[in-house]
Structures are given as structure tokens and as C-alpha cells.
C-alpha positions in Angstrom: 0.0 -0.2 0.1 1.0 3.5 -0.3 2.6 5.0 2.6 0.7 7.6 4.7 3.9 8.3 6.5 4.2 12.0 5.2 0.8 12.8 5.8 1.2 11.3 9.4 4.3 13.2 10.1 3.0 16.8 8.4 -0.4 16.5 10.6 2.0 16.1 13.4 4.2 18.9 13.0 1.1 21.3 12.1 -0.7 20.2 15.7 1.8 18.3 17.5 -1.2 19.3 20.6 -4.1 17.3 19.0 -1.9 14.8 17.3 -0.9 13.2 21.0 -4.4 13.7 22.1 -6.0 11.8 19.2 -3.2 8.8 20.3 -4.5 9.3 24.0 -7.8 7.8 23.5 -6.4 4.1 22.9 -5.4 4.1 26.5 -8.1 4.0 29.4 -7.9 6.7 32.0 -9.2 7.3 35.3 -9.0 10.9 34.6 -8.8 11.8 31.0 -6.1 14.6 30.5 -7.6 18.0 29.6 -4.2 19.2 28.9 -2.1 17.4 26.5 1.2 19.5 27.0 2.7 21.9 29.9 5.4 23.5 28.7 6.2 24.9 31.9 6.6 21.6 33.7 9.5 19.7 34.5 12.2 20.2 32.8 11.1 20.9 29.2 7.6 20.1 29.6 5.1 17.3 30.5 2.7 15.1 29.0 -0.6 14.7 30.0 -0.3 16.6 33.2 -3.4 16.3 34.8 -4.6 12.8 33.6 -4.7 10.0 35.9 -4.6 6.1 35.1 -2.8 2.5 35.8 -0.5 1.0 33.6 -1.3 -2.5 34.9 -4.8 -2.0 34.2 -4.1 -0.9 30.7 -1.8 -4.2 30.1 -3.8 -6.3 31.4 -7.3 -5.9 33.4 -8.9 -4.3 30.3 -8.2 -6.9 28.1 -9.5 -9.2 30.3 -13.0 -7.4 30.4 -13.1 -6.6 26.6 -12.8 -10.4 25.5 -9.2 -11.3 25.5 -9.1 -12.9 28.4 -8.3 -16.4 27.2 -5.8 -14.9 24.7 -2.3 -15.8 25.0 -0.6 -12.7 26.7 2.9 -14.1 27.3 4.7 -17.0 25.5 7.6 -18.4 27.7 10.3 -20.6 25.6 13.6 -21.7 27.6 15.8 -24.0 25.5 18.4 -23.8 28.0 15.8 -25.7 30.5 13.2 -27.1 28.2 10.7 -25.2 29.8 7.7 -24.0 27.6 4.4 -22.3 28.9 2.1 -20.0 27.8 0.1 -17.3 29.8 -3.4 -15.7 28.8 -4.3 -12.5 29.6 -6.8 -14.2 32.7 -3.6 -16.2 34.0 -0.9 -13.6 34.2 -3.4 -10.9 35.5 -4.1 -13.6 38.4 -0.4 -13.8 38.9 0.0 -10.5 38.7 -2.7 -9.7 41.4 -0.8 -12.6 43.9 2.6 -10.9 43.9 1.1 -7.5 43.9 -0.4 -9.1 47.3 2.3 -10.1 48.6 4.3 -7.2 47.9 1.7 -4.9 49.7 2.0 -7.6 52.6 5.8 -6.2 52.7 4.5 -3.0 53.0 5.8 -1.6 49.7 3.5 1.5 49.0 2.6 3.9 45.9 6.1 5.6 45.1 8.4 2.9 47.1 11.0 1.4 44.7 11.3 -2.2 43.6 14.2 -3.8 42.2 14.3 -6.4 39.9 17.2 -8.6 39.2 16.0 -11.4 37.2 16.9 -13.6 34.2 14.5 -14.2 31.1 11.3 -15.9 33.2 7.8 -15.1 33.1 8.5 -13.7 36.9 10.4 -10.8 35.5 7.1 -9.8 33.6 5.0 -10.4 36.5 7.4 -8.7 38.9 7.3 -5.6 36.9 3.7 -5.3 36.3 2.9 -6.1 39.8 5.1 -3.0 40.7 3.0 -1.2 38.4 -0.1 -2.3 39.8 0.6 -0.8 43.1 2.0 2.4 41.6 5.4 1.3 43.2 8.8 2.0 41.0 10.6 -0.6 39.3 14.1 -0.4 38.3 15.2 -3.6 36.3 18.8 -4.4 36.3 20.2 -7.1 34.0 20.7 -10.4 35.9 23.8 -11.6 36.8 25.3 -8.0 36.7 28.5 -7.3 38.3 27.9 -7.2 42.5 29.7 -3.6 42.7 27.5 -2.2 39.8 24.6 -3.3 41.2 25.2 -2.0 44.5 25.5 1.8 43.2 21.9 1.0 41.7 20.6 -0.1 45.0 22.1 3.4 46.3 20.4 5.5 43.6 17.3 3.8 43.7 16.8 3.1 47.8 14.5 -0.2 46.9 12.5 -1.4 49.8 12.0 -4.9 48.3 14.0 -6.8 45.9 13.0 -9.5 43.5 15.0 -12.1 42.3 15.7 -15.4 41.2 18.4 -18.5 42.5 20.2 -18.7 39.0 20.1 -17.4 35.6 21.4 -20.1 33.0 23.2 -19.9 30.0 23.8 -22.6 27.7 27.5 -24.1 29.4 27.0 -22.7 32.6 24.7 -21.4 35.8 25.0 -18.2 37.1 24.4 -17.9 40.9 22.7 -14.7 41.5 22.5 -14.9 45.1 26.1 -14.2 46.4 26.1 -11.8 43.7 23.1 -10.2 45.1 24.3 -10.7 48.8 27.6 -8.9 47.7 25.8 -6.1 46.5 23.8 -5.7 49.2 26.5 -5.5 51.6 28.4 -2.8 49.8 25.4 -0.7 49.3 25.2 2.1 51.7 21.4 1.4 51.6 19.8 -1.7 52.6 16.8 -3.4 50.9 13.7 -4.4 53.7 13.1 -7.8 52.2 14.5 -10.1 49.4 12.0 -12.3 47.7 13.7 -15.1 45.9 12.4 -17.5 43.0 14.1 -20.9 43.6 14.8 -22.6 40.7 15.7 -26.2 40.4 19.2 -25.8 38.8 20.5 -23.7 41.9 19.0 -23.1 45.5 19.8 -19.9 47.1 21.2 -19.5 50.6 18.4 -17.8 52.5 18.8 -15.2 55.2 16.5 -15.2 58.0 14.6 -12.1 58.8 15.8 -10.6 55.0 14.9 -13.1 52.5 11.4 -14.7 51.5 10.4 -17.7 49.2 8.6 -16.6 46.1 6.8 -20.2 46.3 5.8 -20.5 49.7 4.5 -16.8 49.3 3.2 -16.0 46.0 1.6 -19.6 45.1 -0.4 -18.9 48.5 -1.5 -15.7 47.2 -2.5 -17.7 43.8 -4.4 -20.4 45.6 -6.3 -17.9 47.8 -7.2 -15.8 44.4 -6.0 -12.5 46.2 -6.4 -9.3 44.0 -5.0 -6.0 44.6 -6.9 -2.8 43.2 -4.9 -1.0 40.7 -3.6 2.3 42.4 -4.6 5.8 40.4 -1.3 7.2 39.1 -0.8 10.5 37.8 0.4 10.3 34.1 3.4 12.2 35.4 4.2 9.7 38.2 7.4 7.5 37.4 6.8 3.8 35.9 10.2 2.9 36.2 14.0 3.7 36.5 16.3 2.1 33.4 20.1 2.9 34.7 22.4 3.9 31.8 26.0 4.3 32.1 27.2 7.7 32.9 30.7 9.1 31.5 31.3 9.9 35.1 31.2 6.4 36.3 27.8 7.3 38.4 24.6 5.8 36.3 22.3 8.0 35.1 18.7 6.8 35.9 16.2 7.1 33.2 12.9 7.9 34.4 10.2 6.8 32.3 6.4 8.3 33.4 3.0 6.4 33.2 1.2 8.3 30.9 3.3 9.2 27.7 4.9 6.2 28.1 1.5 4.2 27.3 0.4 6.4 24.8 3.8 6.1 22.7 4.0 2.5 22.7 0.6 1.3 22.1 0.7 4.3 19.0 4.0 2.3 17.6 2.5 -1.3 18.0 -0.1 -0.3 15.2 1.9 2.6 13.2 5.5 1.4 13.6 5.5 -2.5 13.5 2.0 -3.1 11.7 1.3 -5.5 14.3 -3.0 -6.0 15.4 -4.2 -7.1 18.5 -4.0 -10.6 19.0 -0.8 -11.0 16.8 3.0 -12.3 18.3 5.7 -9.7 18.6 8.6 -11.2 19.4 11.6 -8.9 20.7 14.7 -11.0 21.1 16.3 -8.8 24.0 16.3 -9.0 27.4 14.1 -7.7 29.9 17.3 -5.6 31.7 17.7 -3.4 28.2 15.5 -1.1 26.7 14.0 -2.9 24.1 12.8 -5.5 26.9 11.2 -2.9 28.6 9.4 -1.4 25.5 8.2 -4.6 23.3 8.6 -7.5 26.0 7.5 -6.2 29.2 5.1 -3.2 27.9 4.2 -2.5 24.5 2.7 -6.2 23.5 0.6 -6.2 26.5 -0.3 -2.2 26.1 -1.9 -3.4 22.4 -3.6 -6.6 23.3 -1.2 -8.6 21.3 1.3 -11.2 22.7 4.6 -11.1 23.9 7.5 -13.7 23.8 10.2 -14.3 27.2 12.8 -16.3 25.2 15.3 -17.8 27.6 18.2 -18.9 24.9 20.4 -17.4 22.6 20.6 -17.0 18.4 23.0 -19.4 18.2 24.1 -22.6 20.6 20.4 -23.4 22.0 20.7 -25.4 20.4 22.0 -24.3 17.0 21.5 -21.1 14.3 17.9 -22.3 13.7 16.9 -21.5 17.0 14.9 -18.2 16.1 13.6 -19.7 12.6 12.1 -22.3 15.1 10.7 -20.0 17.8 8.9 -18.1 14.4 7.2 -21.3 13.0 6.1 -22.7 16.3 4.4 -19.5 17.9 3.5 -18.1 14.8 5.3 -15.0 15.1 4.4 -12.0 13.3 7.1 -9.8 13.5 10.4 -10.4 15.3 12.8 -7.8 16.6 16.5 -8.4 17.2 19.7 -6.8 17.2 22.3 -6.8 14.2 24.7 -8.8 16.4 22.4 -11.6 16.4 22.0 -12.1 12.8 25.5 -11.7 12.3 26.1 -14.6 14.8 23.1 -16.5 12.8 25.4 -15.8 9.6 28.8 -16.8 11.1 27.4 -20.2 12.0 25.2 -20.9 8.9 26.2 -18.5 5.9 23.7 -20.4 3.6 21.0 -20.5 6.0 20.8 -24.3 6.0 19.0 -24.3 9.2 16.2 -21.9 8.1 15.5 -24.4 5.4 13.9 -27.0 7.9 11.1 -24.3 8.9 8.2 -22.6 7.9 9.0 -18.7 9.0 6.6 -17.4 6.1 3.5 -18.6 7.0 3.2 -15.9 9.6 6.0 -13.5 9.7 5.7 -10.4 7.7 8.9 -8.4 9.0 12.0 -8.6 10.6 13.0 -5.5 12.8 17.0 -4.3 13.7 18.3 -2.0 16.5 20.5 -1.8 18.9 23.4 -0.6 17.1 24.2 0.2 13.7 22.7 -2.3 10.8 25.5 -2.7 8.0 24.0 -3.2 4.6 26.0 -6.3 4.3 24.3 -7.9 6.8 20.5 -6.5 6.0 21.1 -7.8 2.5 21.7 -11.2 3.5 18.9 -11.5 6.0 16.5 -10.2 2.8 18.2 -12.4 0.8 17.3 -15.6 2.8 13.7 -14.6 4.3 12.5 -12.7 1.5 10.7 -10.3 3.4 11.3 -6.7 4.8 13.9 -6.2 6.9 13.8 -2.6 8.7 16.3 -1.4 10.8 15.2 1.5 13.0 17.2 3.9 15.9 16.4 4.8 19.2 17.8 5.4 22.7 17.5 4.1 26.2 16.4 7.7 26.9 14.1 7.6 24.2 11.9 4.4 25.1 11.2 4.1 21.4 12.1 4.9 17.8 13.8 8.4 16.8 13.6 6.9 13.1 12.0 4.3 11.3 10.3 3.0 8.7 6.9 2.6 9.8 5.4 -0.5 8.2 2.0 0.0 9.8 1.3 3.2 8.0 2.6 1.8 4.7 6.0 0.9 4.5 8.8 3.4 2.8 11.2 2.2 0.1 14.7 0.7 2.0 17.8 2.2 1.7 20.9 0.1 3.1 22.6 1.8 6.0 19.7 4.4 6.9 16.7 3.6 9.7 14.8 5.5 7.3 12.9 8.7 8.7 12.0 10.6 12.1 8.8 9.5 13.5 6.1 11.9 14.4 7.0 13.3 17.3 10.8 13.5 16.7 12.3 17.1 14.8 15.2 15.4 13.8 18.3 18.0 12.6 21.8 17.7 12.2 23.9 20.1 13.3 27.9 21.5 13.8 29.6 22.3 16.8 28.3 25.6 16.7 24.7 24.4 16.8 24.0 25.3 13.4 22.3 23.2 10.9 24.4 21.7 7.8 22.9 20.6 4.3 21.8 17.7 3.0 24.5 15.0 3.0 27.1 16.6 5.7 27.7 14.9 8.7 27.2 16.3 11.8 25.8 16.0 15.4 22.3 14.7 15.3 19.5 16.5 18.1 15.9 16.5 18.2 14.2 19.8 18.8 12.7 19.9 22.2 9.9 19.0 23.6 10.5 15.0 23.0 7.4 13.1 22.4 5.6 11.2 24.9 7.2 8.1 26.2 10.9 10.0 26.2 12.7 10.4 29.5 11.2 13.8 31.2 14.2 14.0 33.9 16.9 11.4 35.0 16.3 9.9 38.9 16.5 12.7 41.2 18.9 14.8 38.8 17.2 17.4 36.8 20.4 19.3 36.8 22.6 16.3 35.1 19.7 15.9 32.9 19.5 19.4 31.6 24.0 19.0 31.4 23.8 15.7 30.0 21.2 16.1 27.1 19.8 19.8 27.0 22.8 22.4 27.6 25.3 21.9 24.6 22.5 22.5 21.7 20.1 24.9 23.3 16.7 24.0 22.6 17.5 20.7 21.5 18.1 17.2 22.8 21.6 15.8 21.9 21.3 12.4 21.0 25.5 12.2 21.1 25.1 10.2 17.8 26.8 11.5 14.6 25.4 11.2 10.9 23.8 12.8 8.2 20.3 13.8 6.5 20.1 12.9 2.6 18.3 15.0 -0.2 15.3 12.3 0.6 15.5 13.0 4.0 16.5 9.5 5.1 18.6 9.7 8.3 22.1 7.7 8.5 23.8 7.3 11.6 27.3 6.7 11.6 28.0 6.1 15.2 28.7 7.9 18.5 30.2 11.2 18.3 33.1 9.7 20.0 33.1 7.5 17.0 34.0 10.0 14.5 37.9 10.1 14.3 39.7 12.9 13.0 42.6 11.6 10.9 45.1 14.4 9.3 42.0 16.5 10.0 39.5 14.9 7.9 36.5 14.0 10.2 35.9 10.4 9.3 33.3 7.9 10.3 34.4 4.3 11.7 30.7 3.2 10.9 31.7 3.8 6.9 34.9 1.9 7.7 33.1 -1.0 9.2 30.4 -1.4 6.4 33.1 -1.8 3.6 35.0 -4.3 5.9 31.2 -6.3 6.4 30.8 -6.1 2.3 33.9 -8.6 2.2 32.8 -12.4 1.8 34.8 -13.5 4.4 34.1 -11.5 7.3 31.1 -12.5 9.5 31.3 -9.1 11.9 33.8 -6.6 12.2 34.8 -3.5 14.5 36.5 -0.3 13.5 38.4 2.2 16.1 40.4 5.3 15.8 43.7 4.5 17.5 46.4 7.4 18.4 49.0 8.4 16.0 51.5 11.0 16.7 51.6 12.1 13.1 48.0 12.0 12.0 46.3 12.4 15.2 44.4 9.4 14.9 44.5 6.1 12.6 41.9 3.8 12.0 42.4 0.2 13.2 39.7 -2.9 12.0 39.0 -5.8 13.7 37.3 -8.8 12.0 35.6 -11.8 12.3 35.9 -14.3 9.9 33.3 -16.6 8.8 32.8 -20.3 9.7 34.7 -22.3 7.4 37.0 -19.5 5.7 40.1 -21.6 4.4 42.1 -18.1 3.2 44.9 -17.4 5.5 44.4 -14.5 7.7 47.3 -12.4 6.7 45.5 -12.2 3.1 42.0 -11.5 4.1 43.6 -9.0 6.2 45.5 -7.1 2.9 42.3 -7.1 1.0 40.5 -5.5 3.6 43.2 -2.6 3.6 42.8 -2.3 0.0 39.3 -2.6 -0.1 38.7 0.5 2.1 41.1 2.3 0.1 39.4 1.6 -2.7 35.9 2.5 -1.5 36.5 5.5 1.0 40.1 6.5 -0.4 43.7 7.3 1.0 42.0 9.4 3.1 41.1 7.3 5.7 44.6 6.3 6.0 43.2 2.7 6.6 46.4 0.3 7.0 45.4 -1.9 10.2 43.2 -4.9 10.1 43.2 -7.7 12.6 41.5 -10.9 12.1 40.5 -12.4 16.1 38.2 -15.2 16.9 35.3 -12.6 18.4 34.8 -9.0 19.4 34.1 -8.0 23.0 30.5 -7.5 23.7 28.1 -6.5 26.5 25.4 -9.2 27.1 23.0 -7.0 25.0 25.3 -7.7 21.8 27.0 -3.6 21.4 30.7 -4.0 20.7 32.9 -2.3 23.4 35.0 -0.8 20.9 35.7 2.3 23.8 37.6 -0.2 25.6 39.3 -1.6 22.8 40.3 1.7 21.8 41.7 2.4 25.4 43.9 -1.1 25.4 45.2 0.2 21.9 46.0 3.5 23.1 47.7 2.1 26.2 45.1 4.1 28.3 44.0 3.5 31.9 40.8 1.2 31.2 38.5 -1.2 33.5 36.5 -4.8 32.8 33.3 -3.1 31.4 30.2 -4.3 34.1 28.3 -5.6 30.9 30.7 -7.6 29.4 29.6 -11.0 28.3 33.1 -12.5 28.4 35.9 -11.2 30.2 38.4 -13.6 28.7 37.9 -11.6 25.0 39.8 -8.8 26.4 43.0 -10.7 26.4 42.3 -11.9 23.3 42.3 -8.5 21.6 45.4 -7.3 23.7 47.5 -10.5 22.6 46.6 -9.4 18.8 46.8 -5.9 19.4 50.7 -6.9 20.3 51.4 -9.2 17.6 50.5 -6.0 16.0 53.1 -4.2 17.3 51.0 -2.1 19.9 
């Protein structure tokens, strides 16, 4: 169908208040908002300031009342334990009511914080919805996160209660959560009053008397008694959750999400951006600890009346590179949302997509969405070729909570341009500016900013840090939100994200994008994935250095391939790139969410002081990177 994007975007631009006022009608309000936006409230204004609602009611109760009681709300599939379970909307509501009643018994009240430290299990979703039901502010911390990092989040959010499980399960190991949590609590200046622990059969946690309680004892009893809790009336501007993102000072930034704007924005995206219908299965293959998991595992589908998926597994290794395709066929997934890293992992293990041939994904799936990092054109083209369906990149941040730019499938997809997440979504006036905050012309690289106000669903502030909010995001480019990403907009209005502003390197006075070089390296037929960093150079200031992981089964010598790659970058970008160093490695260091740790790699190459990132998936990879750099004379 012809895209209605331009019509809808211009309607938003002409009258943003009417646009978001109309979108707000898809939410059940206790007191419908009379004011859509108050520019004088908060740091830059607040959405729906006089409206009240309950997010859990919108995610569960209203669907049960409106005929979806028996529809699947949540599908749990755990290849690491062999467990599969489906919860209807009515069943999920009963579970949430049971936990909410236990939290109330613990003395948790509106405005109190509850920290959730959970693996990818249904109880993580039940935990956050129970908090939303009683008006407690949840803060999910990625399960298995290091004790020191967990302690900083406990200190900042001051939780009354912590919800956890005894362990997380990786393909080759059991991660004991309780020792990490106990150490974090001992390090923290602020102590939770109570800890509620789900004991998993793979690892039973030691309980501390008077503080630790068994989820199985208390919640199962409340469920058997059919206990219920009335949803708390919340102001649209009350915080729903705090999600911590790394801060440059080492003190994490607590991104706040409010109740009203969040519900309105996510409901709008399900239909208009993702093209999902109520009742369909939309699978975000992420983790509840990250923003994608918050928006599209915990909330988006449930607010809209669709079905969400909690997958406790990996794209490869649980058991093989066909894991995603098996899930899509088995559960009739209409759209998959994953990170480019996951696709590259599948491609590395199964470059000819032999495992895909075992499954019929086309019977239900219409679209593959990518986000979380830059989607290199080569990976996108491969996915399009093997799947024979649209592969849609889109761009957003922890701070925004939903897409800044995308290709709105629900409004009629626009032509795909590889390397671009397409166009700004309604609500976002995206501009490219220079260091003096002046707009630059089409095709010119600069800093990407969004004109204020940010739309509903974006962060109104940082937890208890209004001044840090202004300083981090709003001061450098007055009247705008600083994304800290760099890129350009082409003559058709398509946005290109070329990396974080600190990923733009200066080679002999030329500003060059590491993302552009990665694009070239990824196009080589033997390369599975890559990362380019700028390393210190006395003559040129910086010089690019490329790390590449080769595809499975490549027989050519790494030295030959490295020579190919140097020539390829010189041919495609030119001698100005001064690209002379390509290093083959077995794997790249990544966070658990799949982001490549380029900043730490750069510090190692530059011989600058560095610390092991708390979010790293496997610390041993850093030794491999150091050895590879030493072999090249760094």
C-alpha cells in the first residue's frame, strides 16, 4: 500500500497537541487528560499532566474485560531448561495480583522503589507489572550484573524490596545470582528491607533469615487464595520505572519513564510503526534488563492487546543457528525484533541459511526489525535474501524508549535504503548540526539532535537529577536534545547514523566515520562481523584500526584477508581514510545485549587506563584483544 507517512508526519508537525491528544484515546484513563502538554512543567515540559491512569490495568485488566481473557498474553520458551509455558491474559492477571498482594504485605506503597534482578523468565514480567499495579517504581537490573554495579543502582534507587531468582542459565553454565546480590547489598549504603527469591531447580539459593523470603511459598499461596489488589490511581507524570544507563562519570544515570506518555507512545508504535494487530505475536529477542526489553517484552504488546515472548536462549548454541526460525514457526510470530549482532552470529555459523530451510517462517512472519546498534548494509542484504521479506532497521535510545527514526510499516512502508533507519517518526524533529549548533546541509555529517519538546514516552528527567539531565542532554545544543550520535540526512530526508559522536575520528584533519569503514569491511565475503576504532597516531592524530571476525569455514590465510581489507577500504573510501591495519580475531568483546565495546578496545590500543566493563559478556575476550594488538606491534 502507498505510505501515509508524509501525511501523518505533517499532521503531527502542524498540530502536535491534537496529534498526541488523539493517540491518547487508545489508553483507558481514570481521569482523561484535559491538558495534552504543559511547557512550564518539569525540565522541558510534561505530557498529559492532569490525566490519571494505571499502566498495569491498561496492560491486563482492560483486555480481560474486553474479550481477550483467554488469548495468549505471554509465551515463555526456554531451550536452556526445556520448559515452555503460555499464559493467557486472565492467567497473567491472576499471577500479577498474587505478587502485588505479597508486595503490599511487605509494606510496599505508591512511590516506593522495587529492584528487579531477574533472568529471562515470566516472573520478571509478573514482577514489573505487580509494581505498576500498586504504584511502586520498578528498576530492572540485568540478571547476573556484577555486584559493584548492582550496589550503585541500589544506592541510587533505594529499593524497599528486591525481587530476584536463585540463578540465570547460560548454554554452558549456571550463573548464581544470590552471592552477587548478597555482595551488592553488603557494599551498598542503602539496604533493602526484604528480598523475595524465586528458587529455580538448577540452583537453590541460601536464605538469610528475616530478610529473604521464598517466592514459591508466598506467591503460590496468594495465587491459591485468589488474592487481588485494586490498581493504584497514578498521575500520568508519576514515574513508572527507572532504567540505569552508564554515565560518563562512572555514576549511572537513572532514566525515568512516566506512566501516561509511555503508555500512549508504545500503543501508537505497535500499530503504526510495527504494523501489528491485536492478538498477533510480536517477539523482541532482547532481555528485560535493556530498554528494548522494557518497551517490547514487558509493556508494548500487553498495552496493545498483542502477545509477547520471553525467550531464555541465544540466537546460536541453544541448540543451533536455527533457534530463531524454530521459535517463529512454532509460535506464529508476526514480527521479530532483534539486534544486528544476533543476525551476524547466525550468519557466521550458518552462512547459507541451511537451518532456515527446516522451518516455515513465511506462514506467519511479515517483517524483521533491527535496532540496538548500526545495521550494516551487508547483514541487512543477507537477511533480506534468505528471508524474502522486509528487513527494517530503526534507531532509538534508552533515553527515548521508542524509535526516533524508523520505517513505519503500519502506515505503509517506505523504500528501504541500506545503511539508513529511514525517517524521523512523528514526535521527533530531527536535525543535523555543527559544533556551533547551526544546521548543516543535506549529505553533510554532523551531530544529530532532536528539537524540544521530546514526544511522549521519552525520559522527562533523570532520577533525582534534573540538573544532570539538563547538563547531559539539553545544554550543548540549546533548544534541542543531544543524542550523542553523529550522522547525516540525505536529499530524500533519510537519516544515516554513522556512530556515536566519539566514534567520529579525526585523521589528519579529516572527520571520518568508523561506521562507514565498518560498512566496507562487512561487505567482504569472508567477514562475519567487524569493528573499527581510532587509535592514537603522532603524525595524523588518529588512525583507523579494524578488527574482523571471519565466517565459519573460511580457509584462506588471515594475512591474505587482512591485505584484501586494507585495499578494499582504500578503494571504497579513498586514501584519506589512511586505513592500514586490519586484525583478524576469533570474537569481539560485547556487552550482554550485543553492543561491541569499541571504547574499551580503543583504550587498550592507546595504552590508556581501562577497567573491565561491568556489562561484558565474557571478560576473557579482552585478553585475546590485547594479544592480537601486541602481535601487530601495539
